[in-house]
C-alpha positions as CSV (number, residue, x, y, z in Angstrom):
1,X,-2.1,-14.6,3.3
2,X,-4.8,-11.9,3.3
3,X,-8.4,-12.5,2.6
4,X,-11.4,-10.2,2.6
5,X,-14.7,-12.2,2.8
6,X,-17.9,-10.4,1.9
7,X,-16.6,-7.2,3.4
8,X,-19.1,-4.3,4.0
9,X,-18.1,-0.9,5.4
10,X,-20.4,2.0,6.2
11,X,-19.7,5.6,6.9
12,X,-22.9,6.5,8.6
13,X,-25.6,6.0,5.9
14,X,-23.0,5.7,3.1
15,X,-22.3,2.1,2.1
16,X,-18.7,2.4,1.0
17,X,-17.8,-1.3,0.5
18,X,-20.5,-3.7,-0.7
19,X,-19.5,-7.4,-0.3
20,X,-15.9,-7.2,-1.3
21,X,-14.0,-10.5,-1.8
22,X,-10.2,-10.2,-2.3
23,X,-7.3,-12.6,-1.8
24,X,-3.6,-11.9,-1.6
25,X,-1.3,-14.9,-1.7
26,X,2.3,-15.0,-0.3
27,X,4.9,-13.5,-2.6
28,X,2.3,-11.7,-4.9
29,X,1.9,-8.2,-6.0
30,X,-1.9,-7.6,-6.1
31,X,-3.1,-4.3,-7.4
32,X,-6.5,-2.6,-6.9
33,X,-7.6,0.0,-9.4
34,X,-10.7,2.1,-9.7
35,X,-11.9,5.7,-10.1
36,X,-11.8,8.3,-7.3
37,X,-14.5,7.4,-4.7
38,X,-14.6,3.7,-5.6
39,X,-13.6,2.7,-2.1
40,X,-10.0,1.8,-2.6
41,X,-8.5,3.7,0.3
42,X,-11.5,2.6,2.5
43,X,-10.6,-1.0,1.8
44,X,-6.9,-0.4,2.8
45,X,-7.7,1.4,6.0
46,X,-10.4,-1.1,6.9
47,X,-7.7,-3.8,7.2
48,X,-6.5,-1.7,10.2
49,X,-10.1,-1.5,11.6
50,X,-10.4,2.2,10.6
51,X,-13.3,2.2,9.7
52,X,-14.4,-1.1,11.2
53,X,-16.1,-3.7,9.0
54,X,-19.9,-3.7,9.4
55,X,-20.3,-7.2,7.9
56,X,-18.0,-9.9,6.7
57,X,-14.4,-10.4,7.8
58,X,-10.8,-9.7,7.0
59,X,-8.3,-12.5,7.7
60,X,-4.5,-12.5,7.8
61,X,-2.8,-15.8,7.8
62,X,-6.0,-17.5,8.8
63,X,-6.7,-15.1,11.8
64,X,-9.5,-12.6,11.7
65,X,-8.0,-9.2,12.2
66,X,-11.0,-7.0,11.4
67,X,-12.0,-6.8,15.1
68,X,-8.5,-5.9,16.3
69,X,-7.2,-2.5,17.2
70,X,-4.9,-1.0,14.6
71,X,-1.7,-1.4,16.6
72,X,-2.4,-5.1,17.1
73,X,-3.0,-5.5,13.3
74,X,0.5,-3.9,12.8
75,X,2.0,-6.3,15.2
76,X,0.7,-9.2,13.2
77,X,3.0,-8.2,10.3
78,X,1.1,-5.7,8.2
79,X,2.3,-2.2,7.4
80,X,0.6,0.6,5.5
81,X,2.2,3.5,3.5
82,X,-1.0,5.6,3.4
83,X,-2.4,7.9,0.7
84,X,-1.0,11.4,1.1
85,X,2.1,9.9,2.9
86,X,1.2,11.3,6.3
87,X,4.7,11.8,7.5
88,X,5.4,13.9,10.5
89,X,6.6,17.2,8.9
90,X,8.2,18.8,11.9
91,X,10.2,15.8,12.8
92,X,13.4,14.9,11.1
93,X,13.8,12.1,8.5
94,X,15.5,10.0,11.1
95,X,12.8,10.5,13.7
96,X,10.1,9.5,11.1
97,X,12.0,6.3,10.4
98,X,12.3,5.6,14.1
99,X,8.5,5.8,14.3
100,X,8.3,3.0,11.8
101,X,10.5,0.7,13.8
102,X,8.5,1.1,17.0
103,X,7.2,-2.5,16.8
104,X,10.5,-4.1,15.6
105,X,13.3,-5.7,17.5
106,X,15.9,-3.0,18.3
107,X,18.7,-5.5,17.4
108,X,17.6,-5.2,13.8
109,X,17.7,-1.4,13.7
110,X,21.2,-0.8,12.2
111,X,20.8,-3.5,9.5
112,X,17.3,-2.4,8.6
113,X,18.3,1.3,8.5
114,X,21.2,0.5,6.2
115,X,18.8,-1.3,3.8
116,X,16.5,1.7,3.7
117,X,19.4,4.1,3.0
118,X,20.7,1.7,0.3
119,X,17.2,1.7,-1.3
120,X,16.7,5.4,-0.9
121,X,20.1,7.1,-0.6
122,X,18.5,10.6,-0.4
123,X,17.1,9.7,2.9
124,X,20.5,8.9,4.3
125,X,21.8,12.2,3.0
126,X,19.0,14.1,4.6
127,X,18.4,12.1,7.7
128,X,18.7,15.2,10.0
129,X,16.5,17.4,7.8
130,X,12.9,18.2,8.7
131,X,10.7,15.8,6.8
132,X,8.3,18.6,5.8
133,X,11.0,20.3,3.7
134,X,11.5,17.3,1.4
135,X,10.1,17.2,-2.1
136,X,6.9,15.2,-2.7
137,X,8.9,12.3,-4.2
138,X,11.3,12.3,-1.2
139,X,8.4,12.3,1.2
140,X,6.9,9.3,-0.5
141,X,10.3,7.4,-0.2
142,X,10.2,8.3,3.5
143,X,6.7,7.0,3.9
144,X,7.6,3.7,2.3
145,X,10.9,3.5,4.2
146,X,9.0,4.1,7.4
147,X,6.6,1.3,6.6
148,X,9.4,-1.1,5.7
149,X,11.1,-0.6,9.0
150,X,8.4,-2.6,10.8
151,X,9.6,-5.6,8.8
152,X,6.2,-6.4,7.4
153,X,5.2,-9.7,5.9
154,X,2.5,-7.8,4.0
155,X,3.0,-4.2,2.7
156,X,0.1,-2.1,1.8
157,X,0.8,0.8,-0.5
158,X,-2.0,3.4,-1.1
159,X,-1.4,5.6,-4.1
160,X,2.4,5.7,-3.9
161,X,2.8,7.6,-7.2
162,X,0.1,10.2,-6.5
163,X,1.2,13.8,-7.4
164,X,4.8,12.8,-8.2
165,X,7.0,13.8,-11.0
166,X,7.8,11.1,-13.6
167,X,11.3,10.5,-12.4
168,X,10.0,9.7,-8.9
169,X,7.2,7.5,-10.3
170,X,9.7,5.4,-12.1
171,X,11.8,5.1,-8.9
172,X,8.9,4.1,-6.7
173,X,7.7,1.4,-9.1
174,X,11.3,0.1,-9.5
175,X,11.5,-0.2,-5.7
176,X,8.2,-2.0,-5.5
177,X,9.3,-4.5,-8.1
178,X,12.7,-5.0,-6.3
179,X,11.0,-5.6,-2.9
180,X,8.9,-8.3,-4.4
181,X,11.6,-9.8,-6.6
182,X,14.6,-9.7,-4.2
183,X,12.9,-10.0,-0.9
184,X,9.7,-12.0,-1.9
185,X,7.6,-9.3,-0.2
186,X,3.9,-9.6,-0.5
187,X,2.3,-6.3,-1.6
188,X,-1.2,-5.0,-2.0
189,X,-1.1,-1.9,-4.1
190,X,-3.8,0.7,-4.7
191,X,-2.8,2.9,-7.6
192,X,-4.5,5.3,-10.0
193,X,-1.7,4.9,-12.5
194,X,-3.3,1.7,-13.8
195,X,-0.9,1.1,-16.6
196,X,2.2,0.9,-14.3
197,X,0.3,-1.0,-11.6
198,X,-1.1,-3.7,-14.0
199,X,2.3,-4.2,-15.6
200,X,3.7,-4.8,-12.2
201,X,0.9,-7.0,-10.7
202,X,0.6,-10.7,-10.6
203,X,-3.1,-10.3,-10.1
204,X,-5.5,-7.3,-10.0
205,X,-9.0,-6.3,-9.1
206,X,-11.2,-3.4,-10.4
207,X,-13.3,-1.7,-7.7
208,X,-16.3,0.3,-8.8
209,X,-18.8,2.0,-6.4
210,X,-17.6,-0.2,-3.5
211,X,-17.8,-3.5,-5.5
212,X,-15.3,-5.7,-7.3
213,X,-16.4,-5.7,-10.9
214,X,-13.4,-7.4,-12.6
215,X,-10.5,-9.5,-11.5
216,X,-7.7,-11.4,-13.2
217,X,-4.0,-11.4,-13.8
218,X,-2.3,-8.1,-14.3
219,X,-1.8,-8.9,-18.0
220,X,-5.4,-10.0,-18.5
221,X,-6.7,-6.7,-17.2
222,X,-4.1,-4.7,-19.1
223,X,-5.3,-6.4,-22.3
224,X,-9.0,-5.9,-21.4
225,X,-10.8,-3.6,-23.7
226,X,-13.1,-2.5,-20.9
227,X,-10.2,-1.7,-18.6
228,X,-8.3,0.1,-21.3
229,X,-11.3,2.3,-22.1
230,X,-12.1,3.1,-18.5
231,X,-8.7,3.4,-16.9
232,X,-5.9,3.5,-19.5
233,X,-7.0,6.1,-21.9
234,X,-4.2,8.6,-22.4
235,X,-1.7,6.7,-20.1
236,X,1.7,5.6,-21.4
């Protein structure tokens, strides 16, 4: 479904991604782990041509998308819940959700909104509240709900558990598992909580200094002594 072939990305003189090759197959959860500064978020945003790939290509369902404008990538069926959530704090919860549905058929709105409120009941209760007054966990639910309202075939989740209390982390990972299990949603997940991410993932990649240094099934990497020492020390 998604393939990155020898992808290089530069920020000026900084070589952020160095020949990255990654595949995401339909119906999979694929997770990408690595330290801060490894290039994980750069990889996610490069799928939306921001920044643009300097060498190599990104392909979605066989079509190269790395030269398309971000809104055209979204229309192909890819949606991103970005690191830091990036909600519109002065807008209401409902207005934020409406922004997510801007590329969808209006006929699906009521059905899709009900599904979001069933998944995240707190959003239904607070739909008229300013998004900036929600807790961090509630804002993350809003960011994911907004991404889902575009009816993506591929959902990109960038650090969905970052900075959240344990109760919200459990909820977010439960929702990710449910989306994949019940709706066969294909998900590419960037996550610093390596233990949770690898338990959830069908396959995983380790990114280090802009390069893929390890790959395998989630279980294989979870059982890897190298991964445990580098990314799982102290995690439960």
